[in-house]
C-alpha positions in Angstrom: 0.0 0.0 0.0 1.4 3.4 -0.9 1.2 6.7 0.9 -2.3 7.6 1.9 -2.8 4.5 4.0 -6.0 4.4 6.1 -6.5 2.7 9.4 -9.8 2.5 11.3 -10.1 1.8 15.0 -13.3 0.6 16.5 -13.4 0.8 20.3 -14.9 -1.8 22.8 -17.7 -1.8 25.2 -16.1 0.9 27.4 -16.4 3.6 24.7 -14.0 5.9 23.1 -10.3 5.3 23.8 -7.4 7.8 23.5 -5.3 7.4 20.4 -2.2 6.9 22.5 -3.8 3.8 24.1 -3.9 1.9 20.8 -1.7 3.7 18.2 1.2 4.4 20.6 1.9 0.7 21.4 1.1 -0.3 17.8 3.7 2.2 16.5 6.3 1.0 19.0 5.8 -2.5 17.8 6.0 -1.5 14.2 9.3 0.4 14.8 10.7 -2.6 16.7 10.0 -4.9 13.7 11.5 -2.4 11.3 8.3 -1.0 9.8 7.4 2.7 9.4 5.1 4.1 12.0 1.5 5.1 11.2 0.7 8.8 11.0 4.2 10.0 10.0 3.5 10.3 6.3 0.0 11.6 5.9 -1.8 8.4 6.8 -5.5 8.7 7.5 -6.5 7.6 11.0 -10.2 7.1 11.7 -11.6 6.4 15.2 -15.2 5.3 15.1 -17.2 6.2 18.2 -20.5 4.3 18.3 -21.3 4.1 22.1 -23.5 7.2 22.3 -25.5 6.1 19.2 -25.8 2.6 20.7 -27.1 3.7 24.1 -29.4 6.4 22.6 -30.8 4.1 19.9 -32.2 6.8 17.6 -34.7 5.8 15.0 -33.3 5.4 11.5 -33.0 3.1 8.5 -31.6 -0.3 8.7 -28.2 -0.3 6.9 -28.6 -2.1 3.7 -26.9 -5.3 2.6 -24.3 -4.2 0.0 -22.8 -7.5 -0.9 -24.2 -10.5 -2.6 -22.7 -13.9 -3.1 -21.0 -14.2 -6.5 -21.5 -17.1 -8.8 -19.9 -20.4 -7.9 -16.8 -20.1 -10.1 -15.9 -16.6 -8.9 -16.8 -17.5 -5.3 -14.4 -20.5 -5.3 -11.6 -18.4 -6.9 -12.1 -15.6 -4.3 -12.0 -18.2 -1.5 -8.9 -19.8 -2.8 -7.2 -16.4 -2.9 -8.3 -15.7 0.6 -6.8 -19.0 1.9 -3.5 -18.1 0.2 -3.4 -14.7 1.9 -4.3 -16.3 5.2 -1.4 -18.7 4.9 1.0 -15.8 4.1 -0.3 -13.9 7.1 0.1 -17.0 9.3 3.8 -17.3 8.3 4.4 -13.7 9.3 2.7 -14.2 12.6 4.8 -17.2 13.5 8.0 -15.3 12.6 7.1 -12.5 15.0 5.6 -14.5 17.8 7.3 -15.0 21.2 6.6 -18.3 22.8 3.1 -18.0 24.1 2.3 -18.7 27.7 0.3 -21.8 28.7 -3.1 -21.9 27.2 -6.1 -21.7 29.5 -9.0 -24.0 29.1 -11.8 -22.0 27.5 -15.3 -22.0 28.9 -17.9 -23.8 26.9 -19.4 -21.1 24.7 -23.0 -22.1 25.0 -23.2 -22.4 28.8 -25.3 -19.9 30.7 -22.2 -18.3 32.3 -20.9 -16.4 29.3 -24.4 -15.1 28.4 -24.9 -14.1 32.0 -21.5 -12.2 32.0 -22.5 -10.5 28.8 -25.8 -9.5 30.2 -24.3 -7.6 33.1 -22.6 -5.1 30.7 -25.0 -2.3 29.6 -23.5 -1.7 26.2 -23.3 -5.4 25.4 -26.8 -6.1 26.7 -28.2 -3.2 24.7 -26.4 -4.4 21.5 -27.7 -7.9 21.7 -31.2 -7.1 22.9 -32.4 -4.2 20.8 -32.3 -4.1 17.0 -33.0 -0.3 17.0 -30.0 0.4 19.2 -27.9 -2.0 17.2 -28.7 -0.4 13.9 -27.9 3.0 15.3 -24.4 1.7 16.3 -24.0 0.3 12.8 -24.9 3.6 11.2 -22.4 5.4 13.4 -19.5 3.2 12.3 -20.6 3.0 8.6 -20.8 6.8 8.6 -17.1 7.0 9.4 -16.0 4.8 6.5 -14.7 6.1 3.2 -16.8 5.2 0.2 -13.9 3.8 -1.7 -10.3 2.8 -1.2 -8.5 0.3 1.0 -8.3 0.3 4.8 -7.0 -1.7 7.7 -9.5 -2.2 10.6 -8.6 -2.8 14.2 -11.7 -3.6 16.3 -11.5 -4.3 20.1 -14.0 -6.2 22.3 -17.6 -5.3 21.4 -16.3 -3.3 18.4 -15.2 -6.6 16.9 -18.7 -8.0 17.0 -20.1 -4.8 15.4 -17.5 -5.0 12.6 -18.3 -8.6 11.9 -22.0 -7.8 11.7 -21.6 -5.1 9.1 -19.1 -6.9 6.8 -21.8 -7.4 4.2 -23.0 -3.8 4.6 -19.8 -2.0 3.8 -19.7 0.5 0.9 -19.3 -1.4 -2.4 -16.1 0.5 -3.3 -14.3 -0.1 0.0 -11.8 -3.0 0.5 -10.6 -4.1 3.9 -7.0 -5.3 3.6 -7.0 -6.6 7.2 -9.8 -7.1 9.7 -7.9 -7.4 13.0 -10.2 -8.3 15.9 -8.7 -8.3 19.4 -10.2 -9.5 22.7 -13.4 -10.4 20.9 -16.4 -11.9 22.9 -17.6 -13.8 19.8 -17.5 -17.0 21.8 -20.8 -15.9 23.4 -23.5 -17.5 21.2 -25.9 -14.6 21.6 -23.4 -12.2 20.1 -23.1 -14.3 16.9 -26.7 -13.8 15.8 -26.6 -10.8 13.5 -23.7 -11.3 11.0 -25.8 -12.3 8.0 -24.1 -15.6 7.3 -20.4 -14.5 7.2 -19.5 -17.6 9.3 -19.5 -19.7 6.1 -17.0 -19.7 3.2 -19.8 -19.0 0.8 -21.3 -16.1 2.9 -18.0 -14.4 3.7 -17.2 -11.4 1.4 -13.6 -12.6 0.7 -13.4 -10.2 -2.3 -13.9 -7.2 0.0 -12.3 -8.4 3.2 -9.0 -9.8 2.2 -7.7 -11.1 5.5 -9.1 -11.6 9.0 -6.9 -12.1 12.1 -8.4 -12.7 15.5 -6.0 -12.1 18.4 -7.1 -13.2 21.8 -5.7 -14.3 25.2 -7.3 -17.6 26.3 -7.1 -16.2 29.8 -9.0 -13.1 29.0 -12.5 -13.7 30.5 -14.2 -11.6 27.9 -13.1 -14.0 25.2 -14.1 -16.9 27.4 -11.0 -18.6 26.1 -12.4 -19.1 22.6 -11.0 -17.9 19.2 -12.9 -17.1 16.1 -12.0 -20.0 13.7 -14.3 -22.4 15.5 -17.3 -20.2 14.5 -16.1 -18.4 11.3 -14.3 -20.2 8.5 -12.5 -17.1 7.2 -10.8 -16.2 10.5 -7.2 -16.9 11.5 -6.7 -17.2 15.2 -3.6 -16.0 17.1 -3.8 -16.9 20.8 -1.3 -14.8 22.7 -0.4 -14.0 26.3 -1.4 -10.6 27.7 -1.3 -11.7 31.3 -5.0 -12.6 31.1 -5.7 -8.9 30.5 -8.5 -7.5 28.3 -6.7 -4.2 28.2 -6.6 -2.5 24.8 -3.0 -1.4 25.4 -2.1 -5.0 26.4 -3.3 -6.4 23.1 -1.9 -3.6 21.0 1.6 -4.0 22.6 1.9 -7.6 21.4 4.3 -8.2 18.5 1.7 -10.4 16.7 -0.5 -7.3 16.3 2.3 -5.2 15.0 3.5 -7.9 12.6 0.0 -8.4 11.1 -0.6 -4.6 10.6 2.9 -4.0 9.3 2.8 -6.9 6.9 -0.6 -5.7 5.6 0.2 -2.0 5.3 3.9 -2.1 4.4 4.6 -5.6 3.0 6.8 -8.5 4.2 9.9 -7.2 5.9 11.9 -10.5 5.7 13.6 -9.5 2.5 13.3 -5.7 2.9 15.3 -5.7 6.1 18.5 -6.7 4.4 18.1 -3.8 1.9 17.2 -1.3 4.7 20.5 -1.6 6.5 22.6 1.5 5.8 25.2 0.7 3.2 27.5 3.3 4.8 30.0 2.0 7.4 29.8 4.0 10.6 32.9 4.9 12.4 33.9 1.7 14.4 34.2 3.8 17.5 30.4 3.8 17.7 30.3 0.0 17.9 30.0 -0.2 21.7 27.0 2.2 21.6 25.4 0.2 18.8 26.0 -3.1 20.7 24.3 -1.7 23.8 21.2 -0.6 21.8 21.2 -4.0 20.0 21.1 -5.6 23.5 18.2 -3.4 24.6 16.4 -4.4 21.3 16.7 -8.0 22.3 15.4 -7.2 25.8 12.3 -5.8 24.1 12.0 -8.7 21.6 12.4 -11.4 24.3 10.1 -9.7 26.8 7.3 -11.9 28.1 4.3 -10.5 26.2 2.1 -10.9 29.3 4.2 -8.1 30.8 3.0 -5.6 28.3 3.3 -2.7 30.7 7.0 -3.4 31.3 7.5 -3.9 27.6 5.9 -0.5 26.9 8.3 1.2 29.5 11.3 -0.6 28.0 10.4 0.7 24.5 9.9 4.2 25.9 13.3 4.2 27.6 14.9 3.0 24.4 13.4 5.8 22.3 14.2 8.5 24.9 17.8 7.3 25.1 18.1 7.2 21.3 16.9 10.7 21.0 19.2 12.0 23.7 22.1 10.3 22.1 21.4 11.8 18.7 21.1 15.2 20.4 24.4 14.7 22.2 26.1 13.9 18.9 24.6 17.0 17.3 25.7 19.2 20.2 29.3 17.9 20.2 29.5 18.3 16.4 28.3 21.8 16.6 30.8 22.6 19.3 33.8 21.6 17.1 35.9 24.7 16.4 36.0 24.0 12.7 34.2 22.0 10.0 34.2 18.3 10.8 36.2 16.3 8.3 34.9 13.1 6.7 37.3 11.0 8.7 36.1 12.4 12.0 33.6 10.1 13.7 31.3 13.1 14.2 30.9 13.7 10.5 27.3 13.1 9.5 28.2 10.2 7.2 30.0 8.4 10.1 27.5 8.9 13.0 24.5 6.8 13.8 21.0 8.0 13.3 18.0 7.2 15.4 17.0 4.3 13.2 20.5 2.8 13.4 20.2 2.8 17.2 16.6 1.5 17.5 16.3 -0.8 14.5 19.6 -1.6 12.7 22.1 -1.7 15.6 22.6 -5.5 15.6 23.1 -5.7 11.8 25.5 -2.8 11.9 27.9 -4.5 14.4 27.4 -8.1 13.1 30.8 -9.7 12.7 32.6 -6.6 13.9 33.6 -7.9 17.3 35.8 -10.7 18.5 34.7 -13.2 21.2 36.9 -11.3 23.8 35.1 -8.0 23.0 31.7 -9.7 23.4 32.7 -11.2 26.7 33.7 -7.7 28.1 30.5 -6.2 26.8 28.3 -9.1 28.0 29.7 -8.8 31.6 28.9 -5.1 31.6 25.4 -5.7 30.3 24.6 -8.2 33.1 26.1 -6.2 36.0 25.1 -2.6 35.0 21.6 -1.2 34.5 20.1 -2.2 31.2 19.1 1.3 30.1 20.9 3.8 32.4 19.9 6.2 33.8 16.4 4.4 33.9 16.2 1.9 36.7 14.2 -0.8 35.0 14.0 -4.1 36.8 15.1 -6.7 34.3 14.8 -10.2 35.5 18.0 -12.3 35.4 16.4 -15.0 33.2 15.2 -12.3 30.8 18.7 -10.7 30.6 20.2 -14.1 29.9 17.8 -14.9 27.1 18.4 -11.5 25.5 22.2 -11.9 25.7 22.1 -15.3 24.0 20.0 -13.9 21.2 22.3 -10.9 20.8 25.5 -12.9 20.7 24.0 -15.3 18.1 23.1 -12.2 16.0 26.4 -10.3 16.2 29.2 -12.9 16.7 31.7 -13.4 13.9 31.0 -16.4 11.6 34.6 -17.6 12.2 34.0 -17.8 16.0 34.7 -21.2 17.5 31.7 -20.6 19.8 28.0 -20.3 19.2 26.1 -17.3 20.5 24.5 -19.3 23.3 27.9 -20.8 24.3 29.4 -17.3 24.5 26.5 -16.0 26.5 26.4 -19.0 28.9 30.1 -18.6 29.6 29.5 -15.0 30.5 26.4 -15.8 32.6 28.3 -18.5 34.5 31.3 -16.2 35.0 29.2 -13.4 36.4 27.5 -15.8 38.8 30.9 -17.2 39.8 32.4 -13.8 40.5 29.4 -12.7 42.5 29.6 -15.9 44.6 33.3 -15.2 45.3 32.4 -11.7 46.6 29.1 -12.5 48.3 28.7 -11.6 51.9 25.8 -12.2 54.3 23.1 -9.6 53.9 24.4 -8.2 50.6 22.0 -8.1 47.7 23.4 -7.8 44.2 21.8 -5.1 42.0 22.7 -3.3 38.8 25.4 -0.7 39.3 27.2 1.4 36.7 30.7 0.0 36.5 31.9 3.4 35.3 30.9 5.1 38.6 33.9 6.4 40.3 36.4 4.8 38.0 37.6 8.1 36.7 36.6 7.7 33.1 36.4 11.3 32.2 35.3 12.9 28.9 38.3 14.4 27.2 38.0 17.6 25.3 35.8 17.2 22.2 35.5 13.5 21.6 36.9 10.8 23.8 37.2 9.0 27.1 40.3 8.6 29.2 41.3 7.2 32.5 42.3 10.1 34.7 46.0 10.2 35.5 48.1 12.3 37.9 48.5 16.0 37.1 51.3 16.7 34.7 50.9 13.5 32.6 49.1 15.2 29.8 48.7 12.7 26.9 49.5 9.7 29.1 46.0 8.3 29.2 45.7 4.5 29.0 42.7 4.7 26.7 41.9 7.5 24.3 40.0 8.1 21.1 36.9 6.2 22.1 33.3 7.4 21.8 32.2 5.4 24.9 31.1 8.5 26.7 28.3 9.1 24.2 24.9 8.0 25.3 23.0 9.2 28.3 23.7 7.8 31.8 26.9 6.0 30.9 25.3 3.5 28.6 28.5 2.0 27.3 31.3 3.4 29.5 31.4 0.2 31.4 32.7 -1.6 28.3 35.7 0.7 28.1 36.2 0.5 31.9 36.3 -3.2 32.0 38.6 -3.1 29.0 41.1 -1.0 31.0 40.8 -2.8 34.3 41.2 -6.3 32.8 44.1 -5.5 30.5 42.0 -6.4 27.5 42.7 -3.1 25.8 45.0 -4.6 23.2 42.1 -6.4 21.7 39.6 -3.6 21.9 40.9 -1.3 19.2 38.0 -2.5 17.0 35.5 -0.9 19.3 37.1 2.5 19.5 39.8 1.8 22.1 43.3 2.7 21.2 46.1 1.7 23.5 48.7 4.3 24.2 50.7 2.6 26.9 52.3 -0.9 27.4 53.7 -2.4 30.6 57.1 -1.4 29.4 56.3 2.2 29.1 57.6 4.2 32.1 54.3 5.9 32.5 52.4 2.6 32.8 52.9 2.4 36.6 51.6 5.9 37.0 48.5 5.1 35.1 47.9 1.9 37.1 48.4 3.9 40.3 45.7 6.3 39.2 43.4 3.3 38.4 44.0 1.8 41.8 43.4 5.1 43.6 40.1 5.6 41.9 39.0 2.0 42.6 39.9 2.5 46.2 37.8 5.7 46.3 34.6 3.9 45.2 31.9 3.0 47.6 31.9 -0.6 48.8 28.9 -1.4 46.5 30.6 0.1 43.5 33.9 -1.5 44.3 32.2 -4.9 44.7 30.5 -4.6 41.3 33.6 -3.3 39.5 35.8 -6.2 40.8 33.0 -8.7 40.1 33.2 -7.4 36.5 36.9 -7.8 36.4 36.8 -11.4 37.8 33.9 -12.3 35.5 35.8 -11.2 32.4 38.8 -13.3 33.5 36.7 -16.4 34.4 34.8 -16.2 31.1 38.0 -15.8 29.1 39.5 -18.9 30.7 36.3 -21.0 30.2 36.3 -20.1 26.5 40.0 -20.5 26.0 40.6 -16.8 25.3 43.7 -14.9 26.1 43.6 -13.2 29.5 45.9 -11.2 31.8 45.5 -12.5 35.4 48.8 -11.0 36.5 47.8 -7.5 35.5 44.5 -7.9 37.3 46.1 -9.2 40.4 48.7 -6.5 40.4 46.0 -3.8 40.1 44.0 -5.4 42.9 47.1 -5.7 45.2 47.8 -2.0 44.8 44.2 -1.2 45.4 44.2 -3.4 48.5 47.3 -1.6 49.8 45.6 1.8 49.5 42.4 0.5 51.1 44.2 -1.1 54.0 46.1 2.1 54.7 43.0 4.2 54.8 41.1 1.5 56.8 43.8 1.6 59.5 43.6 5.3 59.8 39.8 5.2 60.1 40.0 2.4 62.7 42.3 4.5 64.9 40.5 7.8 64.5 36.8 6.8 64.3 36.4 3.2 65.4 33.1 1.6 64.8 31.7 4.5 62.8 29.8 3.9 59.5 32.7 5.3 57.5 35.1 2.9 59.1 32.8 0.0 58.4 32.7 1.1 54.8 36.4 0.8 54.5 36.3 -2.6 56.3 33.8 -3.8 53.7 36.1 -2.7 50.8 39.0 -4.5 52.4 37.0 -7.7 52.6 36.0 -7.4 48.9 39.6 -7.1 47.8 40.7 -9.9 50.1 38.1 -12.3 48.7 39.0 -11.3 45.1 42.7 -11.9 45.6 42.1 -15.2 47.4 39.9 -16.3 44.4 42.7 -15.5 42.0 45.2 -17.5 44.1 42.8 -20.5 44.2 42.4 -20.5 40.5 46.1 -19.8 39.8 47.1 -23.5 39.2 48.0 -23.9 35.6 47.4 -20.2 34.8 49.6 -17.2 34.6 53.1 -18.1 36.0 53.4 -14.7 37.8 50.1 -15.3 39.7 51.1 -18.8 40.6 54.5 -17.7 41.9 53.0 -14.9 44.0 50.4 -17.4 45.4 53.2 -19.8 46.4 55.2 -17.0 48.1 52.2 -15.7 50.0 51.3 -19.2 51.3 54.9 -19.7 52.4 54.9 -16.4 54.3 51.6 -17.2 56.0 52.9 -20.6 56.9 55.9 -19.1 58.7 
């Protein structure tokens, strides 16, 4: 369908709904699947309000039947075409569907209970009991329809019954590309009494209503657990999980709804997606930011559809962060003292756009990162807030599922490990590191690994580890765009890169190493890193060190190169600083909260160093040697 698309929304028994309650979540779903949003390009949006007409029941003519059954040959050809379209729609639905929750046993449709429930609702009771009021509602909806053209119809609850009843009364020049019924009570027998025979193949106007999808939650009491296909031959049923909710927003938030509307209004995206990826190669220093957005996209895609409220909040956070990031890029570009050259990562041809962050991120970084780089990023994703600065509560199992899906999407084809293998190694390493540092009464929660590390934005573009005064240019990491993105979205990747000695393999994600262990400034930089680790709060320090250990544990499990000696040396120096400060506090302010904080930091470091010693057998020779010497000293 070209520009000038038309979509009609028909509300349920509760009356008129705000546009945001149905179009907002639908557009979020469309964007998440890579479709354009509705309303951005002159689309016509019609919202039919029939409740007042239904309840008032004004006298008027009965809407006429405008469709007659064609001759047998044409009817069979039309029905065959309808079945082909239904099969194509079914394939699209299955590609978009998350695993549905367990199906609930539906009530038997012809028992007194459903009719009794329906009878307690004024609008429903009026609709089923009075032809005058019913015809008034029909006229109200038919009066909203264009006489000609093509439309997509979304009808909720009682509105779905009304639409079914007027399918043979539509204007002759109007074609419905998709009839989408959601949360429909058509399982109630009394509400299937006025549809003029559209329940049969012969009586359904398949030349005017090209597709019919009925989306329902078997746990939604209004649907009484029944779909449409049992009663209407033309309908395709899509049982979903909204958490047993009848909410309009709950239904419209489900990816099945977005997939059906997107496919109908914009075409199948399976082939189009490959063509929609920008052909330009963004500056590789944006890769950490793109990877973070790709992870949040997987969080959205793997979210339990029954938690539609959380899914909506997750989508809102992603869109807000994308807009803030683009604004940040624009401000920094405008602040440059001269025109930005084409090789500058802030040049418009080298920077991401909002669609790159929200839709194309995974495809833009696919194959660009090594396993070691993904390990560092994965540890950060599991320990830090998912969408900083927003404190969304992402369940561990949900984060793990999203990480597996992300790594499978973006890993290099030459990798010796599958995406799930990489993710499981990271997940196990994070659990192991947390177990090492666990203390009674402490509860793990997401903490920004960058907090207090001293990752400071350099002038213009960049991120650097702070170093003592007078060491201008002696930063351990420079030339990365990791500071971009609100709330420190990707700074943790660069932080862990520095703290674990993995910087030599991170040049592909915008990290350029300036110093090596042989450089005379190396010790000064490590001293600065230890100082800033020691200055963190106990909670921040515990999370930062958990990240360091997790990277090391995952590297070893996957057979990747690691630098245990560098990590141990940094922790030993941090421990020395902490012990010195703890001793002073113990003498000057014994038993005070500040002293207890330093005691907690000392315990964290002691546990981390002990863990490295236990795991030193067969690993880095320097770590093994120090472990042996320490045990000999303690034995004496």
